[in-house]
Structures are given as C-alpha cells and as structure tokens.
C-alpha positions as MATLAB code, in Angstrom:
seq = 'MLKTEKSIKIIAIAVTGYMLVALIWWAILLQNQNKKINELVSAMDDSYDFDAKSMMIYGEATVFGLALIIGMWLIYRSYKSQMETERNKSNFLLSVTHELRSPITGISLNLETLKKTSQLSGISVKSLEYAQIETERLKVLINNLLNTSNYRFNKEKARSEKQPLNLSHLLDQVNNSQYPSTHLTVDVNGRPQELIASRDSIITIYRNMIENAIKYSLDVEKIKIKVDYKQDFVLVSIRDSAPKIPPKDFQNIFKMFHRLDDENVRESKGLGLGLYLVDQEIKTQNGTIEVSHHSYGNCFTLKLPYQS';
ca = [
      -5.203   -9.404  -10.203;
      -4.699  -11.902  -13.023;
      -5.983   -9.337  -15.522;
      -3.632   -6.721  -14.088;
      -0.655   -9.068  -14.268;
      -1.492   -9.971  -17.875;
      -1.868   -6.294  -18.816;
       1.485   -5.395  -17.262;
       3.137   -8.295  -19.089;
       1.715   -7.079  -22.426;
       2.821   -3.499  -21.710;
       6.326   -4.663  -20.744;
       6.659   -6.683  -23.970;
       5.337   -3.766  -26.036;
       7.728   -1.264  -24.417;
      10.702   -3.617  -24.788;
       9.814   -4.281  -28.432;
       9.461   -0.574  -29.164;
      12.826    0.218  -27.558;
      14.536   -2.591  -29.480;
      13.065   -1.383  -32.783;
      14.171    2.180  -31.945;
      17.661    0.923  -31.084;
      17.920   -1.007  -34.365;
      16.662    2.014  -36.295;
      19.251    4.309  -34.718;
      21.969    1.727  -35.432;
      20.926    1.704  -39.115;
      20.940    5.523  -39.244;
      24.408    5.640  -37.669;
      25.685    3.032  -40.120;
      24.294    5.015  -43.062;
      25.966    8.122  -41.674;
      29.160    6.116  -41.307;
      28.982    5.169  -45.021;
      28.473    8.797  -46.089;
      31.430    9.940  -43.995;
      33.579    7.148  -45.455;
      32.655    8.176  -49.026;
      33.509   11.819  -48.365;
      36.735   11.190  -46.479;
      38.131    8.277  -48.525;
      38.783   10.498  -51.565;
      41.070   12.787  -49.518;
      42.287   10.623  -46.668;
      42.449    6.831  -46.495;
      43.030    6.791  -42.728;
      39.291    6.560  -41.915;
      38.611    3.012  -40.702;
      35.105    2.265  -41.956;
      35.066   -1.362  -40.721;
      36.141   -0.387  -37.186;
      33.408    2.251  -36.965;
      30.844   -0.270  -38.184;
      31.949   -2.841  -35.613;
      31.679   -0.173  -32.880;
      28.121    0.750  -33.948;
      26.924   -2.849  -34.152;
      28.761   -3.814  -30.966;
      27.286   -0.986  -28.894;
      23.810   -1.614  -30.329;
      24.083   -5.305  -29.368;
      25.291   -4.504  -25.836;
      22.516   -1.945  -25.295;
      19.941   -4.349  -26.736;
      21.029   -7.213  -24.471;
      21.164   -4.898  -21.451;
      17.628   -3.711  -22.215;
      16.253   -7.247  -22.557;
      18.005   -8.471  -19.391;
      16.895   -5.391  -17.433;
      13.259   -5.750  -18.455;
      13.374   -9.477  -17.709;
      14.771   -8.835  -14.206;
      12.107   -6.197  -13.545;
       9.320   -8.514  -14.688;
      10.724  -11.421  -12.668;
      10.820   -9.202   -9.577;
       7.245   -8.075  -10.206;
       6.070  -11.653  -10.759;
       7.755  -12.750   -7.521;
       6.059   -9.910   -5.652;
       2.665  -10.856   -7.094;
       3.223  -14.474   -6.060;
       3.993  -13.297   -2.522;
       0.816  -11.176   -2.528;
      -1.219  -14.161   -3.704;
       0.221  -16.325   -0.935;
      -0.629  -13.639    1.623;
      -4.156  -13.412    0.278;
      -4.648  -17.197    0.326;
      -3.365  -17.324    3.899;
      -5.649  -14.476    4.934;
      -8.660  -16.092    3.283;
      -7.924  -19.425    4.954;
      -7.506  -17.845    8.386;
     -10.658  -15.726    8.156;
     -12.748  -18.659    6.941;
     -11.431  -20.837    9.765;
     -12.169  -18.139   12.357;
     -15.720  -17.409   11.240;
     -17.137  -20.789   12.302;
     -15.928  -20.759   15.944;
     -16.832  -17.076   16.330;
     -20.373  -17.810   15.142;
     -20.621  -20.718   17.586;
     -19.351  -18.590   20.479;
     -21.814  -15.839   19.625;
     -24.781  -18.248   19.601;
     -23.748  -19.800   22.930;
     -23.355  -16.371   24.529;
     -26.828  -15.418   23.347;
     -28.238  -18.650   24.818;
     -26.526  -18.072   28.162;
     -27.791  -14.513   28.307;
     -31.385  -15.770   28.088;
     -30.898  -17.965   31.160;
     -32.859  -16.449   34.049;
     -30.582  -17.814   36.806;
     -27.624  -15.577   35.990;
     -26.480  -12.895   38.422;
     -26.113   -9.244   37.490;
     -22.338   -9.563   37.183;
     -22.710  -12.577   34.902;
     -25.129  -10.722   32.653;
     -22.734   -7.787   32.352;
     -19.852  -10.148   31.590;
     -21.904  -11.849   28.891;
     -22.887   -8.508   27.378;
     -19.231   -7.474   27.241;
     -18.275  -10.817   25.677;
     -21.029  -10.371   23.080;
     -19.816   -6.877   22.200;
     -16.233   -8.067   21.783;
     -17.358  -11.130   19.791;
     -19.384   -8.914   17.475;
     -16.384   -6.612   17.021;
     -14.231   -9.613   16.162;
     -16.833  -10.789   13.626;
     -16.761   -7.362   11.957;
     -12.962   -7.405   11.877;
     -12.902  -10.873   10.280;
     -15.488   -9.858    7.685;
     -13.478   -6.725    6.892;
     -10.331   -8.789    6.369;
     -12.197  -11.226    4.142;
     -13.820   -8.475    2.066;
     -10.484   -6.671    1.755;
      -8.868   -9.801    0.319;
     -11.727  -10.192   -2.150;
     -11.466   -6.603   -3.329;
      -7.668   -6.658   -3.436;
      -7.600   -9.623   -5.799;
     -10.747   -8.859   -7.829;
     -12.568  -11.962   -6.731;
     -16.323  -12.240   -7.112;
     -17.998  -11.263   -3.872;
     -20.977  -13.132   -2.536;
     -23.525  -10.322   -2.608;
     -27.282  -10.354   -2.473;
     -29.251   -9.301   -5.539;
     -30.195   -5.655   -5.819;
     -33.684   -5.063   -4.515;
     -36.040   -2.203   -3.587;
     -35.058   -0.795   -0.186;
     -36.545    1.728    2.195;
     -33.214    3.221    3.149;
     -34.220    5.162    6.264;
     -36.081    2.127    7.675;
     -33.099   -0.136    6.941;
     -30.731    2.220    8.775;
     -33.104    2.342   11.746;
     -33.167   -1.463   11.830;
     -29.371   -1.624   11.894;
     -29.240    0.988   14.674;
     -31.769   -0.840   16.814;
     -30.237   -4.292   16.366;
     -26.526   -3.469   16.393;
     -26.220   -0.248   18.430;
     -29.123   -0.252   20.946;
     -27.104    1.362   23.733;
     -25.917    4.241   21.521;
     -29.470    5.459   20.815;
     -28.806    6.479   17.230;
     -31.672    8.069   15.300;
     -32.098    8.835   11.607;
     -33.376   12.267   10.626;
     -35.272   12.060    7.310;
     -35.752   14.997    4.940;
     -37.756   14.953    1.733;
     -40.200   12.429    0.368;
     -38.874    8.852    0.836;
     -38.260    6.939   -2.383;
     -37.236    3.316   -2.945;
     -33.556    2.656   -3.458;
     -32.613   -0.194   -5.802;
     -29.407   -1.555   -4.286;
     -27.722   -4.524   -2.610;
     -28.955   -4.794    0.967;
     -25.680   -6.402    2.091;
     -23.619   -3.620    0.543;
     -25.686   -0.857    2.114;
     -25.459   -2.486    5.546;
     -21.687   -2.980    5.181;
     -21.239    0.655    4.175;
     -23.424    2.004    6.966;
     -22.025   -0.207    9.726;
     -18.429    0.690    8.915;
     -19.329    4.378    8.842;
     -21.174    4.219   12.176;
     -18.480    2.170   13.893;
     -15.885    4.634   12.635;
     -17.947    7.508   14.092;
     -18.455    5.738   17.441;
     -14.803    4.748   17.698;
     -13.373    8.249   17.250;
     -16.125   10.544   18.570;
     -15.380   12.355   21.805;
     -19.108   12.408   22.589;
     -21.147    9.582   21.038;
     -24.404   11.399   21.847;
     -23.464   14.060   19.287;
     -23.400   11.631   16.338;
     -26.070   12.781   13.869;
     -27.439   10.739   10.952;
     -29.444   12.429    8.227;
     -31.097   11.048    5.087;
     -32.008   13.564    2.375;
     -34.206   12.274   -0.450;
     -33.482   14.323   -3.578;
     -35.006   14.067   -7.051;
     -32.438   11.701   -8.603;
     -30.443   10.472   -5.610;
     -30.389   10.123   -1.834;
     -27.794   11.603    0.503;
     -26.776    9.974    3.786;
     -24.698   12.217    6.029;
     -23.079   11.053    9.249;
     -21.706   13.726   11.550;
     -19.330   12.705   14.298;
     -17.635   14.547   17.151;
     -14.156   13.225   16.370;
     -11.010   15.329   15.946;
     -11.176   17.000   12.550;
      -9.389   15.145    9.767;
      -6.772   17.311    8.017;
      -7.976   18.225    4.490;
      -4.789   16.721    3.021;
      -5.956   13.318    4.331;
      -9.501   13.478    2.941;
      -8.554   11.039    0.169;
      -5.884    9.087    2.052;
      -8.298    7.853    4.738;
      -9.960    5.609    2.121;
      -6.706    3.802    1.397;
      -6.084    0.322    2.767;
      -4.547    0.245    6.279;
      -4.235    4.045    6.399;
      -4.217    5.523    9.900;
      -3.968    9.212   10.753;
      -0.885   10.514   12.540;
      -3.028   11.748   15.427;
      -1.945    9.962   18.625;
      -5.531    9.502   19.862;
      -6.479    7.879   16.553;
      -3.519    5.515   16.631;
      -4.442    4.382   20.152;
      -7.910    3.337   18.935;
      -8.519   -0.270   17.976;
      -8.658   -1.138   14.299;
      -6.635   -2.007   11.212;
      -7.589    0.901    8.961;
      -9.864   -1.195    6.729;
     -13.318    0.240    7.486;
     -13.227    3.307    5.244;
     -11.400    1.366    2.532;
     -14.302   -1.098    2.432;
     -16.813    1.774    2.426;
     -15.092    3.258   -0.613;
     -15.024   -0.078   -2.434;
     -18.633   -0.960   -1.582;
     -20.018    2.450   -2.543;
     -18.483    2.045   -5.993;
     -20.379   -1.227   -6.500;
     -23.585    0.779   -5.970;
     -22.476    3.561   -8.381;
     -22.339    5.986   -5.483;
     -19.764    8.380   -4.060;
     -18.514    9.450   -0.644;
     -17.188   12.847    0.425;
     -15.627   14.169    3.624;
     -16.015   17.651    5.065;
     -15.905   19.466    8.390;
     -18.736   20.816   10.491;
     -18.707   22.850   13.689;
     -17.561   20.068   16.049;
     -16.221   17.236   13.901;
     -16.301   15.502   10.527;
     -19.142   14.858    8.124;
     -19.161   11.841    5.794;
     -21.708   12.171    2.994;
     -22.820    9.210    0.900;
     -24.519    9.878   -2.430;
     -26.529    6.995   -3.890;
     -28.598    7.009   -7.104;
     -32.034    5.435   -6.761;
     -31.306    3.064   -9.643;
     -27.793    1.703   -9.094;
];
C-alpha cells in the first residue's frame, strides 16, 4: 500500500507538472499571436489594446494554473485521507483477529479434551461436536480476515518454505482430518509427480474451495474432487452441486466481499472472502483458477506448475 501511495503521488505530481507546462506554453503562444495581431492592426487602427489583451492572457493563465494546483491538491488530500482511514481499519482488523485467535485456540483445545472424557452422555458428545464444528468455522473466518488484511496492504505473510509435496495425499489428509463426516475422496488421474509449493498455501486454497463447495451444494454427496497429473502441471478440479454461477460473475466471485445476488447464496453464512483468498494464494504459487459449469453445478479448476 505504501508503494501504491508513493506511485500515485509521483503520477499526480507528473500530471500536474505536465498540465502547468502545457498551460504556460499555450499562454506564450497566445501572447505571441497577440503581438502579431498588434503589429498588423496598429498600422491601420490604433484602437487595438495590446496591453489589455496581454493582461487577459496572463490573468486567465494564472487563474487556470491556480485552479489546477488547488484541484489536484484537494484530490490528493482526499485520497490520502481515505488511505489513512483504510490503514486504521486494517490495524483494527489485525488487532481484533490477533486477540481472537488465542481464546479460540484455548476453547478448541478444551473442547477436544472434554470430548475424550468417557463419562459424557450421548447428548453431551453431540453438543461438544457441534461446538467444535462452530469453533473450527470461527477459526477459519478469523484466519480469512487476517489473511485478507495482509493481502490488502501488501504485508509479508508468514508462509512456510516451498517443499516437495504429494498433492493427492495432502488433499486426502485434509479431507480426513477436517471433513470426516463429508466422506470426500480424491480421484487421481495420471502418474503422480511431486509439486514444489508452500504447504500452507495449498491447504488454504483447498480448504476454502471445499468449504465453498460444501456451503452451497444442494447435495454434499455429489461433490467430486479430481487431480490430473499432466506433463508440466497438475490440475485440481472440484465439482459441486450448487446453483450455477452466472457467467458474468465468473470473475467477480474472486473479488473481496463479493456475494451473488441469488437469495439462497445470500442466506448462507460467510463474508465473501474465501474465493478472494483462493485467488490471492494461487498467484503466490504461480497458478491459475478457472470456473465453468458441468451438468449439475459448478466446476472450479486449479492449475499448478510443478515448479512454482
């Protein structure tokens, strides 16, 4: 954000300088034209007021010049004030998310401990499982808010080093640990090859994609995950059974806080940050994401080079 603000300041100064130089140049041209007219007319008619015309040219040039400088200054001041407001929002968001992460982690650990107690009744176990699910969802939401702030203001993200990964095995691990009740399976095509990437980034991308599919699918059992190992890259496609996204929104869904106009979508929980984070994370791995339709829903396809 600091680089962007500095770049805009340089552009504003350059544009203002160019317009001032152009204004001065036109004033000089008009004054030269005024002199030529005075030389031609003065021999036949002495009523032409050369000094008055000159004062008008210089006066209008000065007024326009001052108006330009004041206008650009007001625009820049407004922009700077807006950026300061955005920074304050970001600092507040970062502070809140950091403060929330510690108690959420503590609650999660205590719930896990209670669940392992053998003296609990069936109702208590179900209540604990529900509390764990909601706590995990809150943890994801907090992490999404924190990552969004980092991306929004170009701050260095705490990411693990890129390392060799067995992608299909990693996705299976995430499915088994995070979504055991959904019974997600990964269909693998082609000869598996190692992917050199950030493990944290891949997990963030995949989890947001899966949670998006689970949240909006009409039938969770129809969610299909496929990994295709190609010669130079690997494709990960996730098919859901959600209402089909209008083609005009294929790009908009990756924007921050964007929600579709569909009433069922708006009633679902979420802030519209998941796909934004997917788009930002996939770029850090030199990959791409595309959206298309299939027979009963949407298909999100991730393309990742083996050496990112």
